[in-house]
C-alpha positions as CSV (number, residue, x, y, z in Angstrom):
1,M,-12.3,-49.3,-8.5
2,T,-15.1,-49.2,-5.9
3,S,-17.5,-51.0,-8.2
4,F,-14.8,-53.7,-8.8
5,F,-14.6,-54.5,-5.1
6,Q,-18.4,-54.4,-4.9
7,S,-18.6,-57.0,-7.6
8,L,-16.4,-59.2,-5.3
9,G,-19.2,-59.2,-2.6
10,L,-18.3,-56.2,-0.4
11,N,-20.8,-53.5,0.5
12,F,-20.3,-50.0,-0.7
13,E,-18.6,-48.7,2.5
14,G,-16.2,-51.6,2.6
15,A,-15.5,-51.4,-1.2
16,W,-14.8,-47.7,-0.9
17,A,-12.4,-48.2,2.0
18,V,-10.5,-51.0,0.2
19,S,-10.3,-49.1,-3.1
20,T,-9.1,-46.0,-1.3
21,L,-6.4,-48.0,0.5
22,A,-5.4,-49.6,-2.8
23,G,-5.2,-46.2,-4.5
24,I,-3.0,-44.9,-1.7
25,L,-0.6,-47.9,-2.0
26,L,-0.6,-47.6,-5.8
27,I,0.7,-44.0,-5.4
28,A,2.9,-44.4,-2.3
29,F,5.0,-47.4,-3.4
30,P,5.8,-46.1,-6.9
31,V,6.7,-42.7,-5.3
32,M,9.1,-44.4,-2.9
33,L,10.7,-46.4,-5.8
34,A,10.9,-43.2,-7.8
35,V,12.7,-41.4,-5.0
36,A,15.3,-44.2,-4.9
37,M,15.9,-44.0,-8.6
38,I,15.7,-40.2,-8.8
39,I,18.5,-40.0,-6.2
40,Y,20.6,-42.2,-8.5
41,A,19.7,-40.0,-11.5
42,D,20.6,-36.9,-9.5
43,R,24.0,-38.2,-8.7
44,K,24.6,-39.4,-12.3
45,I,23.6,-35.9,-13.7
46,W,26.0,-34.2,-11.2
47,A,28.8,-36.6,-12.2
48,A,28.3,-36.1,-15.9
49,M,28.5,-32.3,-15.5
50,A,31.6,-32.7,-13.4
51,L,33.1,-35.2,-15.9
52,R,32.9,-38.0,-13.4
53,R,31.3,-41.5,-13.6
54,G,29.0,-41.3,-10.5
55,P,27.5,-44.5,-9.0
56,N,28.6,-47.5,-11.1
57,V,29.5,-50.4,-8.8
58,V,26.5,-51.6,-6.8
59,G,24.3,-53.4,-9.3
60,P,24.3,-53.0,-13.1
61,F,25.4,-49.5,-14.0
62,G,25.2,-48.7,-10.2
63,L,21.4,-48.8,-10.2
64,L,21.2,-50.4,-6.8
65,Q,23.3,-47.7,-5.1
66,S,20.4,-45.9,-3.5
67,F,19.1,-49.2,-2.0
68,A,22.5,-49.9,-0.6
69,D,22.6,-46.5,1.0
70,G,19.1,-47.1,2.4
71,L,20.2,-50.4,3.9
72,K,23.2,-48.7,5.4
73,V,21.2,-46.0,7.3
74,F,18.6,-48.6,8.3
75,L,21.3,-50.6,10.1
76,Q,22.8,-47.6,11.8
77,E,22.0,-46.7,15.5
78,T,19.6,-43.9,16.1
79,I,21.3,-41.4,18.4
80,I,19.3,-38.8,20.3
81,P,21.3,-35.9,21.9
82,T,21.1,-35.8,25.7
83,G,19.7,-32.3,25.8
84,A,17.2,-32.8,22.9
85,N,13.4,-32.8,23.2
86,K,13.1,-36.5,22.4
87,G,9.4,-36.4,21.3
88,L,9.7,-33.5,19.0
89,F,13.1,-34.7,17.8
90,L,11.6,-38.0,16.5
91,L,8.4,-36.4,15.4
92,A,10.0,-33.8,13.1
93,P,11.3,-36.2,10.3
94,I,7.9,-38.1,10.4
95,I,6.1,-34.8,9.7
96,T,8.4,-34.0,6.8
97,F,8.0,-37.5,5.3
98,T,4.3,-37.7,5.8
99,V,3.5,-34.3,4.3
100,A,5.7,-35.1,1.3
101,L,3.3,-38.0,0.6
102,I,-0.1,-36.6,1.3
103,V,0.1,-34.0,-1.4
104,W,0.2,-36.7,-4.1
105,A,-3.5,-37.5,-3.4
106,V,-4.7,-34.7,-5.7
107,V,-2.2,-34.9,-8.5
108,P,-4.0,-36.0,-11.7
109,F,-1.9,-38.6,-13.6
110,D,-4.4,-38.9,-16.5
111,V,-8.0,-38.2,-17.2
112,G,-9.8,-39.6,-14.1
113,V,-6.6,-41.1,-12.7
114,V,-6.4,-39.3,-9.4
115,L,-6.9,-40.4,-5.8
116,A,-9.0,-37.4,-4.7
117,D,-10.4,-35.2,-7.5
118,I,-11.5,-32.4,-5.1
119,N,-12.6,-29.0,-6.2
120,V,-10.1,-27.2,-4.0
121,G,-7.1,-29.4,-5.0
122,L,-4.8,-26.4,-5.6
123,L,-5.6,-25.0,-2.1
124,Y,-4.9,-28.4,-0.7
125,V,-1.5,-28.6,-2.4
126,L,-0.6,-25.1,-1.1
127,A,-1.7,-25.9,2.4
128,A,-0.2,-29.3,2.7
129,S,3.2,-28.5,1.1
130,S,3.5,-25.5,3.4
131,L,3.4,-27.9,6.4
132,G,6.7,-29.6,5.4
133,V,8.7,-26.7,6.8
134,Y,7.5,-27.5,10.3
135,G,9.6,-30.7,10.2
136,V,12.7,-28.5,9.7
137,I,11.7,-25.9,12.3
138,L,10.9,-28.6,14.9
139,A,14.1,-30.4,14.2
140,G,16.1,-27.2,14.6
141,W,14.5,-26.4,17.9
142,A,14.3,-29.9,19.4
143,S,18.0,-30.7,18.6
144,N,19.1,-28.2,21.3
145,S,22.1,-27.3,19.2
146,K,23.0,-23.9,17.7
147,Y,23.5,-24.9,14.1
148,P,20.1,-26.7,13.7
149,F,18.5,-23.7,15.5
150,Y,20.0,-21.3,13.0
151,S,18.7,-23.6,10.3
152,A,15.2,-23.5,11.7
153,I,15.2,-19.7,11.8
154,R,16.3,-19.6,8.2
155,A,13.7,-22.2,7.1
156,A,10.9,-20.1,8.7
157,A,11.9,-16.9,6.9
158,Q,12.5,-18.7,3.6
159,M,9.1,-20.3,3.8
160,V,7.3,-17.0,4.3
161,S,9.3,-15.2,1.6
162,Y,8.5,-17.7,-1.2
163,E,5.1,-18.9,-0.2
164,V,3.8,-15.4,-0.8
165,A,5.2,-15.2,-4.3
166,I,3.9,-18.8,-5.1
167,G,0.5,-17.8,-3.8
168,F,0.2,-14.9,-6.3
169,V,1.5,-17.1,-9.1
170,L,-1.2,-19.6,-8.4
171,V,-3.8,-16.7,-8.4
172,S,-2.9,-16.1,-12.1
173,I,-3.5,-19.8,-12.9
174,V,-6.8,-19.9,-11.0
175,L,-8.1,-16.7,-12.8
176,W,-7.3,-18.2,-16.2
177,A,-8.7,-21.7,-15.5
178,G,-11.6,-20.5,-13.4
179,S,-11.1,-23.4,-10.9
180,F,-9.0,-24.8,-8.1
181,N,-9.4,-28.3,-9.4
182,L,-6.1,-29.6,-10.8
183,T,-7.8,-31.7,-13.5
184,T,-9.8,-28.7,-14.7
185,I,-6.6,-26.6,-14.7
186,V,-4.9,-29.2,-16.9
187,E,-7.9,-29.3,-19.3
188,A,-8.0,-25.5,-19.5
189,Q,-4.6,-25.6,-21.1
190,K,-5.8,-27.3,-24.3
191,N,-5.0,-25.1,-27.3
192,I,-4.1,-22.1,-25.2
193,W,-4.0,-19.8,-28.2
194,G,-7.3,-21.0,-29.7
195,L,-5.6,-21.5,-33.1
196,S,-6.4,-24.3,-35.5
197,F,-3.0,-24.3,-37.2
198,L,-1.0,-24.1,-34.0
199,P,-2.9,-25.9,-31.2
200,I,-0.4,-25.7,-28.3
201,N,-1.2,-27.2,-24.9
202,G,0.1,-25.4,-21.8
203,F,-0.2,-22.1,-20.0
204,G,3.6,-21.7,-20.2
205,F,3.4,-21.0,-23.9
206,H,1.4,-17.8,-23.3
207,P,3.5,-14.6,-22.9
208,L,1.4,-13.5,-19.8
209,L,1.9,-16.8,-18.0
210,F,5.4,-17.8,-19.1
211,P,7.1,-15.4,-16.6
212,M,4.9,-16.9,-13.9
213,S,6.2,-20.4,-14.8
214,V,9.8,-19.1,-14.3
215,V,8.9,-17.6,-11.0
216,F,7.2,-20.8,-9.9
217,F,10.2,-22.9,-10.9
218,I,12.7,-20.8,-9.0
219,S,10.3,-20.5,-6.0
220,A,10.0,-24.4,-6.1
221,L,13.8,-24.6,-5.7
222,A,13.5,-22.3,-2.6
223,E,10.5,-24.2,-1.2
224,T,12.4,-27.6,-1.5
225,A,15.6,-26.0,-0.2
226,R,17.5,-27.1,-3.2
227,A,20.6,-25.3,-4.5
228,P,21.2,-22.4,-4.8
229,F,18.7,-21.9,-1.9
230,D,19.9,-24.7,0.3
231,L,20.6,-22.3,3.2
232,T,18.8,-24.6,5.7
233,E,21.5,-27.2,5.3
234,A,24.5,-25.0,4.2
235,E,27.3,-27.5,5.1
236,S,29.9,-24.8,4.7
237,E,28.2,-22.7,7.4
238,L,25.9,-24.9,9.5
239,V,27.6,-28.3,9.4
240,A,24.4,-29.9,8.0
241,G,21.8,-27.5,9.4
242,Y,18.7,-29.1,10.8
243,Q,20.0,-32.6,10.0
244,T,23.2,-32.2,12.1
245,E,22.1,-34.3,15.0
246,Y,20.2,-36.9,13.0
247,S,21.3,-40.4,12.1
248,S,19.8,-43.7,11.0
249,M,16.2,-43.9,9.8
250,A,15.4,-40.4,11.2
251,F,17.9,-39.0,8.7
252,A,16.6,-41.3,6.0
253,L,13.1,-39.9,6.4
254,Y,14.4,-36.4,5.7
255,W,16.3,-37.8,2.7
256,L,13.1,-39.4,1.3
257,G,10.9,-36.5,2.2
258,E,13.2,-34.0,0.4
259,Y,13.3,-36.0,-2.8
260,A,9.6,-36.7,-2.7
261,N,9.0,-33.0,-2.5
262,V,11.4,-32.4,-5.4
263,I,9.5,-34.9,-7.6
264,L,6.2,-33.3,-6.5
265,M,7.3,-29.8,-7.5
266,C,8.5,-31.2,-10.8
267,M,5.0,-32.7,-11.3
268,L,3.3,-29.4,-10.3
269,N,5.4,-27.5,-12.8
270,A,4.2,-29.8,-15.5
271,V,0.5,-29.8,-14.3
272,L,0.1,-26.1,-13.7
273,F,2.0,-24.7,-16.7
274,W,2.9,-27.2,-19.3
275,G,-0.2,-29.3,-19.9
276,G,0.2,-32.0,-17.3
277,Y,-0.9,-35.3,-18.9
278,L,-1.8,-33.5,-22.2
279,P,0.6,-33.9,-25.2
280,P,2.5,-30.7,-26.2
281,F,0.1,-30.2,-29.2
282,D,-3.7,-30.7,-29.4
283,W,-3.3,-33.2,-32.2
284,A,-5.2,-36.5,-32.2
285,P,-2.3,-38.9,-33.0
286,L,-0.4,-37.6,-29.9
287,Y,-3.3,-38.6,-27.6
288,M,-2.5,-42.3,-28.5
289,V,0.4,-42.0,-26.1
290,P,-0.9,-42.5,-22.5
291,G,-1.2,-39.2,-20.6
292,I,0.8,-40.5,-17.7
293,I,3.8,-40.9,-20.1
294,W,3.6,-37.3,-21.1
295,L,3.3,-36.2,-17.5
296,F,6.4,-38.3,-16.4
297,A,8.4,-37.0,-19.4
298,K,7.7,-33.4,-18.5
299,A,8.4,-34.0,-14.8
300,F,11.7,-35.7,-15.5
301,F,12.7,-32.7,-17.7
302,F,12.1,-30.4,-14.8
303,F,14.0,-32.7,-12.5
304,F,16.9,-32.5,-14.9
305,L,16.7,-28.7,-14.6
306,F,16.7,-29.0,-10.8
307,S,19.9,-31.1,-11.0
308,W,21.5,-28.9,-13.5
309,V,21.0,-25.8,-11.2
310,K,22.4,-27.7,-8.2
311,A,25.5,-28.8,-10.2
312,T,26.2,-25.4,-11.7
313,V,24.9,-22.5,-9.6
314,P,26.7,-21.4,-6.4
315,R,24.7,-20.9,-3.1
316,Y,23.1,-17.6,-2.6
317,R,23.9,-15.4,0.4
318,Y,21.0,-15.0,2.8
319,D,20.4,-11.3,1.9
320,Q,20.3,-12.3,-1.7
321,L,17.7,-14.9,-0.9
322,M,15.5,-12.4,0.9
323,R,16.0,-9.7,-1.8
324,L,14.9,-12.1,-4.6
325,G,11.8,-13.2,-2.7
326,W,10.5,-9.8,-1.5
327,K,11.9,-7.2,-4.0
328,V,11.7,-9.2,-7.2
329,F,9.3,-12.1,-7.1
330,L,6.6,-10.5,-5.0
331,P,6.2,-7.3,-7.1
332,L,6.6,-9.3,-10.3
333,S,3.9,-11.8,-9.4
334,L,1.5,-9.0,-8.2
335,T,2.1,-7.2,-11.5
336,F,1.2,-10.2,-13.5
337,V,-2.0,-10.9,-11.4
338,F,-3.1,-7.4,-12.5
339,L,-2.1,-8.0,-16.2
340,V,-3.7,-11.4,-16.4
341,S,-7.0,-10.3,-14.7
342,G,-7.1,-7.2,-17.0
343,F,-6.4,-9.4,-20.1
344,L,-9.2,-11.8,-19.1
345,M,-11.7,-9.1,-18.5
346,L,-11.1,-7.6,-21.9
347,T,-11.0,-10.9,-23.9
348,R,-13.8,-12.8,-22.0
349,Y,-16.2,-10.2,-20.8
350,G,-15.5,-7.2,-23.0
351,V,-14.7,-3.6,-22.1
352,S,-18.3,-3.0,-20.8
353,A,-17.8,-5.4,-18.0
């Protein structure tokens, strides 16, 4: 893209700046549109599972319902509690929304179709996605209200509990792929078995990495505070948790940030374990379908699973949340790091190594 803008008469620095800005907009605008439509899809899936119709009035088949809801919150008044820390109160949703967008910079949509193909892409994802919880913590503290404050404490503990497990899951992926670069990780999933008659693409199809894909999926639910791990909101206990005192666009930014994170986690599930933009089988005719189509199809499947869980699984108690993170996922992920590293040493380097 830089060379295209250079052909229009710009110098290299100017062409690079314009192409980078264009790349950001090409990602940010579709993500925002996807968030609006994925909220609609979420509500439709819940409705179908509860034998209801869901949104069906605003626009054809109710497709414009999310935009109507967005317009409603945009026209509302922004109310700031008297005792709140005004600066941090307004900064918190901005942090959540911004962090939800910056992680998309390293997601490979196809071969070479990535904004920043950096060597430490996986570390960048882990670091940037971890920052999102600060929006919740700041909102809880700055609101000067007991229910948001309880929510902030829960969010901090929940983040620590599941970030550790996710970290060890990603260690297994890095050991197998030999790189932190997300494109390299996707390419390492070609024909995971090395068989000519069954050329399957995806780490998730290997018995040593499939359990890690399950741990990552469940941990992603906890990281995005989706049911059954939505203890930071918990309307039956904390009114609305950290969002209790928010209204208007400040509330909408949390809304957008939450769903952008959900879509991102669905993408990461596809990229890290199920071949990303690769087709399910390493078979030439399947590569005629653009890689971005395969990636979106896999991501939407995982989003359906996210919605399915939310519609069917009751909320965990807080002690159950902690037990799952520390007593189940942590030892399990550590065990599989040991097994994966041992398997790779035997198969790649031999017993003598």
